[in-house]
N, C-alpha and C positions, 0 to 999 in steps of 0.2 A: 660668694659672687655678685656681682652687682646688679643693682634690678635692672638692669637695660639688657640684661643675657634673658628674663624670666619670659621676656613678648613673645608673641609665636614665630616671628621672623627678625631676628637682630643681623642689621647691617652697620658696618663704620669701615668707611674711608677714607685714607689719608696720603699724603703724597711727600717724597725726596725730590728737594731741587737738585741741579746737577752739581757736584763738586766729589773731590779726591774722599773726602771721609763719606759721603752718603755713596758712593758709589762702592765701596769695601763692605758698606750696610747692606747694600743690596745683593752684593754677590753671597753673603754671608747670609744673608736672610732665604736666598734659592735654596744654598746648602742645609739651613733649616728646614723649612718648609716642608723639602724634598726628600731627604735623607732621615729625618729626626725622627727616635721610635716615637710610633703608636702610629705614622702616616700608613694610608691605606696603597698599598702597591701595586693595586689592583689586578691581584692573581685567583683570589676567591671568586668564586658561582660552586658553589657546593652543595649539597642538597640538607645536614646540617648546617651549613651557615659557619663550622668553626673555622678560625684562622689561625696565621701564625707571625704576624707582625707585632713588631715593639707593641708596648702598652705603658710605658714609662710616662702620661699625661702630666701635666702641669695643671692644673685649674685655668679655665678660659680666661678669667680673669688677671691670673698672674701671668698667663700666657703671651697678653695683649701688651702687658707692659713691660715684659722682657727684653733686654737689649739685643738686638740681634746682631751685635759682633761679638758677644760675649761667648763662655766655654760654650754654652747652651746651643750656641748657633751653629757650633762645629761638631757635630755629634759623627763619632768616627764610625767606620764603617765596619768598624769588628763587631759591633751589636747591632747589623741592621739583619735582615731577614735577606735569602739569596737572591734579591730583585735589584739592582743598583740606586732606583727612586721609585718615590712616588708621582712625579710632577706630571702633568697632562696639559693638553693644548688641542688648536684646532688642528693640528697635523703631530703626528708622532715625533715625542722627544727624546732623542736618541739617549742623552745622558746628559749629567747637571752641568759638567765643565762648559758645554757647547753653550750653556745659556749663560753662564758667568763671565764666560768671554764678552760675548752678547752685549750683556751690558757694561761690563771694562769699557770699554770700547764706544756707549753711547751715552752722547752728550745731552739729553734733555732731559725732562721732569719721566718720574717713573714712581705710576701709583700703587697703593698695596691696598688691601681689603679684605674684610673676613667676613663671612654667609653665616649665619646659623640657625637651626632649629632647636625646639623641643625636641626633648630624646621620644617624646609619645605622639607628637605630631608627623616629626621626620620617622616613626614604622609606619604612623596610617596611612603618610601617604608616599610610602614606598622611597625616601631620602636615606635611610640608615645604612646605603653603602656606596663605595664610591661610582659607579655607573648610572647610578640614576642624577647624583651631583652633575657629572661628565658631561651628559647628555642637556642635562639644562644650560649648565655653563655656556655650551658650545653654539646654543640658539640662541643664547641672551645678551653674553659679554657682545659681541659686534652690535645689537641694536644700543647696548650702554654706551660703548662708543662713539656710535652716528649720533647720539645724546651729547657728548660729549664734543662734538666738532671731530671727530677722526673716524673719517671712514675707514671699511673694512682693507679695504688695500694696504692701508701702512699701519696697520696695527701688529701688535705683537703680544702675546700673554701669555700665562702659565699659572695653574692654580694645583693646588695638595688638599686631598681630603684625608681630615684626620675624625678618628671615628670614637671621639671622646663620649665616654657615658653621661646623660643626662642633656649633652648639648653636642651631637655630631656637629661638624661646621669643614668650613672651605676658605683657605687660604688662596687670593686671588691679585696676581701683579701681573701688571698694565704697563706699556709703553707705547711710543712710536717709532716706526721703522727710521721713518727722517722727522726729525720734531719739528711743531709746528706750532703745537699751543705754548700760549707762554705763562699761561695762569693756572700754577695746580690746583688752589684751593676748589670745588665745587660749588656753585649757587646752590641757596637754597630750594629753588626750583628743580636745578639739575639733578639736585639728591632725589627729591619727591618723586620725579619719574622715573630715574635709576628703580628708587625702593619698588615703585608700582610695576617695572616690567619683571623683575623678579616675584615678589606674590603674586603675578598673574601667572607665572609658567608653573611658580610650586604648585599653587592653590587650586590652578586653572581648571584641571579635570574635577576637584571634589564641587565646585563650584557651578558647574553645569550640571553637572548631575543633580546638586540639591536645588537648581534653579529647575530642572527638566521635573522634578517631583512637586514642586509648589507648583506650574504651569498643570500639568497632569491635574492636581486635586482639583485648581481651580476651575478647570475644564468642567470636569466630573460634575462640583455642585452647580455648576450654570446650567447643566442637562437634567438635572433631577428634581422633583418636586418636592416643597418643602415637607411633607410625612414623609420621605425617604431619607429625609438629614440623618437621622439617629440611624437608620440603617447604615446609610455612606460609613459616619465616624466610625461606627462598630469595624466595617469593612476596612477602613485603614488602620485602625489599632492591628485588627487579625494582621494583615500585610507589612505592618512595621514589626510586628512580634514572628511572623515568619520571617522575616530577613536577620534579625536575633537568634532564630532557632538555627537556621542559619549559618550563620557565625559561629555558634555554639559546635554545632556540627562540625565544620570544617575544624574547629581546636582538637576535637574529642578524636579525629581523624590523624590527627599529628600534620594538619596541612596548612602550619601556621609560616606565614612566609620569616616574621622575624620574632624572635622571644624577646629581642632588646639588645643593649651594647653590656659587654663585658665588664665588671667593677676593672680598675686599674690593679695593675699586676708591678706595686712599688720595688725599687730595684734591690732590697735586701733580701725579699722574697722572692726577686726572679733571682739571683745570683745563687741562693740555696737550694732551690728546685734545680737549676741548672747542674750546680755539684751531685746533687742526689743522681738526675737523668746521668750523668756522667759515668759518677761509681757504676751504676747498675749498665753501663754500655761495656764498660769496660769486663766482666763478669759473665757478661751474654753468652749463649754459645753462636758461633759462626755459621752455623748450618743448623737445618731442620724448621718445622713448623713455627711460625711466629704466634704459639697458642699460650697461654697461661699453664692450662693441666700439661702440658709436654715440658716444661721447663725444668731445669735442677731446683731442688730443692733450697737453696741458696738464693738462685734470681728469684723463688717465689718472696721468701722472707723479704729481699729488698724490694719487690715490688709493690707488698702488703706494707709495708714501712713508709713509701710514698706517698702511696692511694691514700692512708690512715690520716698522712702528714696534710696533705692535700685539702682533705674532707673538712679536717679539724679548723682550716685559717676561718678566721670569722668571714670572709667576703664570702665564701665556699660555703657555711654552714647555715646562714641566713635562707641560700633559696632549700638549702636541704630540708629544714625544718619545715618553711609551708610546703614543701611535696609529702613532709610524714601527713603535716596536719590534713593535705589533697587525700590522702590514701585512707585517713581514717575516716573522713567525713564519706568517703566512697564506701567504707568497710560496714558503717553504720548504716547505710540501707538496706541491708539484708541480718543483719546480727548484732548484739549488744553486749556480748559475752568480750570483757577483758579481755581472754586468752586470745581469740580470733581476733581482735583487731590489733593486739598486739604480736601476733604470728601474719598478720597482713603487712603490717611496717616493716619487719624482722625481714621477710621476703623481698619488701622493696627497696632495703638496705643492702640485700644481698646481690641485689638485682644490681644497682649502682656500683657496688661494690665491684663488681664484676667488669660492667662496661670501663670504668674508672682505671679499674688494672690493664686492660687490653688497652686502652689510651696511653699508658707509660708504657708497657712494652712495646708498644709502636713507634712512640716518640723514641726512645732511646735505643730502636733498632734502625729507627731515619738517620739519625746521628751520625751512626757509625757509616753512612753510604758516601761517596762523594762523587758518585755519576751526575753532575748538575748539568740540565741541559734548559736551551732558551729557542725560540722559535722564531725563524726569521719571517715576518709579516708579508714580505713579498712576495717571498716562494710559497708560503703556505696558500695566498689567495689562488697562485696559479696549482697547486694541488687540488685545491676545493674544483676549480674549473673543470681540469682535468677527472677529477674521480665523477663530478658529476655527468661527464658525457662518455664516460664508462663502458663499455660490453662486452669484456671478455667474464665468462664465469668459471666457477671451477668444478673439478669433475662431481660427478653425484657419487656419494658411497652407495647410494642403494644397487647399483649393479654389483659393485662388488658386493656388497654384502649380500645379496643375491644368488651372485657364483658361486664364492668360500662356501655359503649354506649348501648347493648342490652340488658342488666335491664333494664334500664332508657327508652327505648322506649316502652319494655312490659310495663311498669306503664302506660305511653301514649295511650296505646290501641292499639300498631302494633302487628298483628301476626305474627308468623314466617315468612310466605308467603311473607309479607308486608315489612318486616326486610330482605330478601332474596333478594328482587328485590333490596333494598335501599342500600344495601351494593354491590349489583352489580354495580350500577351507580357510587358508591362512585369509587370502585378500578379504573372506568374507567379515573377518572379524579386527582386520588393521588395514593402514595404507602405508602397503609399502612402496610407493611413489613409479611402481611400476602396474602394468594393469597385464591381464591374462596372456594377451597374446607377445607384449614384449616376454615374460617370461618363461614361455615355451619357447619362444627364438633362440631363446641363450640355454635351454635344456637340450636343446635339437644340437646347438654345437658341442655343451658339454659331453655329449654322449657318442659326441663322433671322434673325442680328440682320447687319448691313454688315461689310465686313471692316477690321477697325480701320486707322485711319492711324497708321502707326509704321513705324519702321527696322525691318529683320527683325535680332533680338536672334541671332547667331553662335553666340555659346559658350553660350547655354543651350540655343537647338537641338543641336547636337552631343553635347551633355552626354546629352540627351531622348533622342536617337537613339541615343548607345550603351549607354543604360541600358534601355533597351528590347529590347537584345540585335541590334542591325541589326548588320551584319560590317561589317569597317574595308573592304573593297572596298563596298558598298552604300554606306557615308556619304560615302567619297571622289567615289563616280557621283553622288552628291544634290548633293554642296559646288560640285561643278566643274558640275555638268549645268546644276543648279535656281539655284546663288548666283551663279553666273560666276567663281569662284576656278581660280586658279592653281595646280598641283598643290604649290605648295610652300605657299602661302596654307591649301589643304585639311590637308594632312600638317602643318601648326602647328595649327590648331582639333583635329584628329586626336589628336594628339598631346595637349592639353589636356582634350580629353573621357576620353582613358585615366587624368591624373592625378584627373581628376573621381571616375573610378570607383575607383579607390583610396582615394579619402577617402570615399567612402559604407560601402566594407569597414574603413572604418579599426575596429580594437578599440577597444572600449571595457568596462571590468569597475570595478565600484565598491568601493571600499577595503574594504570588506565580504566581498563576491565573494574579493577578492584574496588577504584572511587565509585566508577557509574553504576556498581553492585552494590554495595554499600550507602548512596546515595537513594537507591529503587529501595533498597530493603529498612530504611531508616537507622541504620547502624550507623559508626562510625570504630571500626576497629584498622589495628594497624596492619600493615602490608606483611603475611607471614612467609613471604621469603627472602631467603639471603642468597649472596654470593657464595661460591665454595669452590675451591681447586682441586682437581681429582686427575689421576695420572693414570694409562693404557699403555700395557707393556707390550713394546714394539718386539715381537717373536725373535726376527733374526737377529736383531740386534741384541737382544736377551743370549741367544747362541752362540754369538762370535765373543760376545763377553768373556759367559763359561770356556769355550774354548781355549781364548787367550790368556787365560787364567795360567793354564798349564806352563804356558813359557813365560809367566812372568817374573818379575827379578826388583828386587828393591833398589834404589838409588846406595852406593855405596856409605855416601857421605851422613844418611841420614842415621837420627839418633833413636835411643830406643822408644823416645816417648813418642815421636812422629811415629815409628813402625807402627805403634801399637793405634794408635789412631786412625791411620791409613788401613789397619787391619781389620777393626771397629766400624770402620767405613765401608770394607770390604763384604762381611757381616751381614750389613743393613741391607747394603745393595742388592745380596744374594736373599735377603728376606721378602723386600722389596718387589724382585724379579718371581717370586712364587716358588723359592724351592724351598723344600722341605728342609726341618732340623736337621735328617741325618743326612740331606745331600750337602747341606750346606758346613755339617761338620768335616766330610770326607772330602770337599774343594778347600777347606781350609786348611785343614791339617796336611794334602798333600804339597797346599803353598806352604808352610811352614817346614816340611819337608828340605826346601830348599831355600829359607829362608828363613833369617830370625827371628822370631815372631816373639817378643816375652808377653808372658800370662796370657798365652793363648785361650785356655780353657777358662778363665774369667771372662773375656771377651765376648765368646761364644755362649756363656751362661746369663751376660748380661742382655744381650742382645734376644734371648730366647723369654729375657721377664718382661723385657719394657714394649711398650708400644710405641713402631717406627714410622716413619714416613719417607716417602720416596728422597733419594737424592738430589737437592739442588745441581742445576747443572754447574757453577764453579766448583763445587765438592767432587764432582764424577771427574772434570777436567782435571783437577790435581790429582787425585787418587790413581787414576788410569798413568799419569804422565810420572808417577813418582814411581808404578812398579813396572814401569816401562813398554807399555800396550797402546795400542793404539785401535778403538772400539766406536763405532756410534753410542750417541746417547740411547739409552734403552726403553726411553718413558716417551707418550706423547702427553703432555699436559693443555687442561683444556679446565678454562673459569666457566664453572656454571652454575645455576639458577635451583636451589633445591628449596625444598617446601618443610619448614619450623613448626610439624603437628602437634607440637606443644601450644605455641601461638594459636595453633586453628583451632586447637579445641578449645582453647579459653577465649576463644571468639564467639561459637556456636552457640553458647546457652544464650548471648543479649540479640544471634541473628535468632534464634526461636522464639523468644521475646518482644521481638520487633513489630510493628506497625508498618504495616507496605505503604511505598509514598509512590509509588508510581499510578497512572490513570490509563495508560497505552496498552491495549493486550498485548500486545507485538513483545512493547518491553516486559512484560508483567509473564512472558513467556519464557524470555531470554535471561529474566531474572528466577525464574524456576528450575531453569534448566544446572543454571549453574550453581544453585541451591541445593539441586540434588549432588551433582558432582562433588560438594564441600561435605555433605553429609556422608556421603560412600565413601571420602576419604579418610574416616574416622568411625563409619560406624559399618560393623561387621553383617548386621540382620537388616537384611531389604525391607520387612515390615517395618522397623522403626525406622528407617529413613522415610517412606511412603508416609506414616501416620506423620510424621515431624512435616512434611512438605503439605500436605493436606490442614493440617491447623495453621501454618502459616496463611497460607490462600485463603481460607474461611471468614480471615480480618478483611480482608478487602475482597473477595468474593469476583474479582475481576476474569478467572478461568473457570470453565466448566471442568469436574472433576477428570471425564474425558480428553483435557487438552491439557493435565497436568503432565511433565515429561517425569513418568516416577521411575523407579530403580533398575524396571526389570527392562529398560529402553536403553539399553547398552551402546553407546558410540563406539564408532573404531577406531582402537586405538591408532597413535599417533607415531610414539617412540620405540616401535620396535625394530625397525632398522639400526638409531641408537647403543639401543643396549645391545644386540648384536655385534653392531661393531667392535665393540670394546670388546668382546671378548676373540676376536680374530686379531685383536691390534690393528683396526684400520683406520689410518688418519684419516681425521675429517678435514678434509680440506673446506667445505662448507663454511662452519662455524669457525674456523679460522681466518677465513678472506671476511669475513660477516666482524668478526671481530675485530681484527685490524683494519679494514674499513672505518668501522664507528670510531676507535680509539685513535686515529690519523685525523679525523674529521673535530672530536673534539680537542685535539691539543693546536688542532688551525682555529679553534672560537665559533663553531658553531653550536647552538643549543640544544636540547633534547628531541624536541619538535623536526628541528631542520634536518640532525643526521637521522633521523627514522625517516623519515620521506627521502633523503634522496637515497639510503641504502633501500628503501623499496619499492623507490621506482627505479632503480640499479636490476632490480631482482626481477623487473616485468621483463624494461627493456635488453639484459640481457639474456633473456631466456632461460637464469637459473632456476626457477621455480621451486625455489627453497621454501617450504610449509612456514605459515604464517605464525605459528606456533613456537617454530626453529628459531625463526628469525628475529620474535619478541624476547625470546630466551638469552639470544646471543648477545642483542641490544641492550637489554636490564644490566647482564652480565658485565656487559664493557662500559659502560655508563658508570653503574657504580665502582667499578675499576678505577677510574678515569676520576671519578669525586672523591676516593679514596686518597686519590695520588695528589688531588688539587691541595685539600685539608692539611698534608702535608707541607705546602708552599712549592710545590714541584709541578713542572708540565707532565704532560699526561706524554709517554715515550713509547716507540718501538724500536728495537735492533733495526739497525740496517737491513742486515741480510733479510729479516722479516717483511720490513718497507718495499725491498725491491721484489719478494716473491708474491706480495700483493698486488705491486705494479706491472707485476710481469702476468698475475693472473687477470686482472682489469682491463690489460693491454692498452695500458697508458705509460706515459715517459715524462712523468711526475719528475722533479725534484726533489730531491732529501732536503727537507723543508728545518730540521734543528741545528744548533748549533753551541758549542761547548762556549760555556761563558769564562773565559779565567777568571774575571772577580769571583766569582763563586769560591775559589782555592782558597781566598781568604776568610772568605765563609766560612769553610770546614774550620778552622780552626776554634770558631764559637758557635760551631751547630749547636751545641745542647742548651745554649742562651736562646737560642730562636726558636727550640724546639720544648722550651718550659713555658715560651708564650703560645701554641697551640695546645699545649696540654693544660693550661688555664683557662682556655677559654672554651675549648672542649667540654671541658668538665662540667663548666658553668652554665654554658648553653645548653649540654644535655641533659643536666638538674631542670633547667626553665622549663623547659621542651617536656620534661616527665610531670612537671607542676601543672601546669597549662593544660596538657590533656587528659591527666588524673583528674583535673577538677573538673574539666567538663563532661567527662564517662561518668562522673559521678551524678551531676544534674540531667544529664542525657538517662541514666540508669532509672532515677527517681522517678522521672518523667514516664516509661516505661512501664514502672512499677504499678503509678497510677491508671496508667490506659489498660494493665493488665486486670489491673483489682475492677474498673469499671466494668471492662469486656466480662469478666467472669458472674458479679452484677447482674448484667443484662441479660445472660445468657439464664441465670436461675429464676429472673423475673416472669420470661418468655415459659421457661419448663412450668412455670407453676400455673400460669395464666392457659 
């Protein structure tokens, strides 16, 4: 690279006078900068910053001297991601051809420029992504043009951002709508002033901060006596040390805005990785859960092969080795045994392999899909405006849950008075989102109606009894005396009810609260909640399916292979609907008596042995069509956030060793409350919980012991309604509405804070009154889902039916804001090439993120151990005195 590019900010401007040859070159240059591999297409706004754009970048020096009308200037769309171009301007750039046509008819001078920063400066200043450059150019290019004597009203410009490792940069092209300026070359004063404009904008915030710090230091020195100068200098050192500590803690928490720009993926490696992904997608199942452990052996073997191959590439091996060094350094803080250090490194490698395998699987799966959608900006704006004023709210599931509970308790023989007493006890322990008066009114209405004609829902009733505070002995007695169950069946139901109770007590904190808690604790642990998809059986649809199977008949033209596959799916469906092994066999053999099913015994044995998951909707629709029945999809699918207890358990030891950071009493009390709940989530002995909280408090001594929220201070549970709802198969309209509301807003371009504020404002305005904890869970889940979709180069999307339903619920008449892009169909033939880019960058960034976080954690652990040693020494000295 030339030395010119080593400067903190590089700018080179040049011009092309009007001629047929130069017009052709300018048109090719637009295609080159806007559609070449490596251009940022403006779709990545994701937590891990993984991207999918092509990355066959040339070195900047080679790029600068490349002929714009050469083959490189005409990069074919077949090697692009599923967005048509990466051009941006002061207004929306619809497509490359429009810009080229405008330049083709332009009769004046065209100026081109390249603006570049060092990667380290770009990361520090926040200019390592397209959005920052876009904002900067939109404010600065009109000033630049004005300096050239071009008014903004006569200005046209486009630019493209290239995320090149070492020197992220933008290409700028500008011209006059009505050519006036005759001189192409910029004078030295013009060039100097234009460069000054860009530098002022890019470095402005940093310079302002440094200036304010220096001013504050000078003012402080002026107002102190000479004898205090030494103390002042020491104070300033402490402030700067504290700033470095905050940066270190942010890295340890994984809150790093960027870990840098991934290395190039050269064409030969890209082609090979794309081929491997394509081969994998060809043997992957078309149905079932996208998880490594559920994959057939041949798929696992192929995934392992690809993961190992990627991790052995030199560009990936370098950060991997640095990560292992960081793991070793952190491990040496508490052990020097070679076998333990090696175990820690092996565990780290296994974790990386697991994550890489999942990335590979996801990429192969995405390359099979063909449903690419785009958002129409004008319609998205209308949707945002209408959703921001929505007043409609979904039905509160709490009434349905309480009503169903009352009906089934009545079937069990409970009188109205018995139920009033039970619900009073339950309300003391949990928030049912209804008060005692409302529940009593509901019971009055229930006992004025005939007893419902339905089977007793044993699992629901057992959970209600447990939640209401009935003793195990009372519950067992009711099971045996009123349900007629034997002791083994009663014990099994009681065990399930205890699991339900544990689920209702499940700990949850939003990411924002988790960061706040860690800052107060002086720790930096990774967020231990993850998104997961759960299914709930809809009883009516289940019953309809089972009844319809009695008249089901295979399509006559189906082959034996197709019949076997359909029968396997039917058996899996019956299993996931909760039918026992004997019930499945009876139903399937009855079906086989009317239909030829090849090797049914083997199918049933396989379904019995393997872990299965609910059938996806397309699979369900296909098998019901193949056997000639019509029935509703029998599962309600919900995206939830679940606690990773292992990750939380790994974080707790560091919390116990931590030195409290907060000085405010109320904040200390809040932190203590969260700490108690965290300890209770992994500790069964209340005394251990109380001892650890007291020890933690003794380090900061902000709270008296009587102010500590110890383990016996149980809070009312918030999730009883959710747990019981699943047992009854009641659809959660609230969660569905919030989830789809959020997904639509993320797709429309709003950020996390904007979406959260909009949804919470609606919750108040509409009187939906959805509990804060439920809102946070739904919003967190929706955001993680959208980030995952964006990570693979797609726009978050909900079906037209779901969009219409959420609009109906919110009482808005918003337009459908997505459209299919015909250009995407051309992309489908080369999807694996684009997915290979995503795999490469995701893996590199993931390893780098782990390295940075582990190095920071190691330093903090070292600090904590030193503080702990000092604390023990002080305690020992006090005892001796």
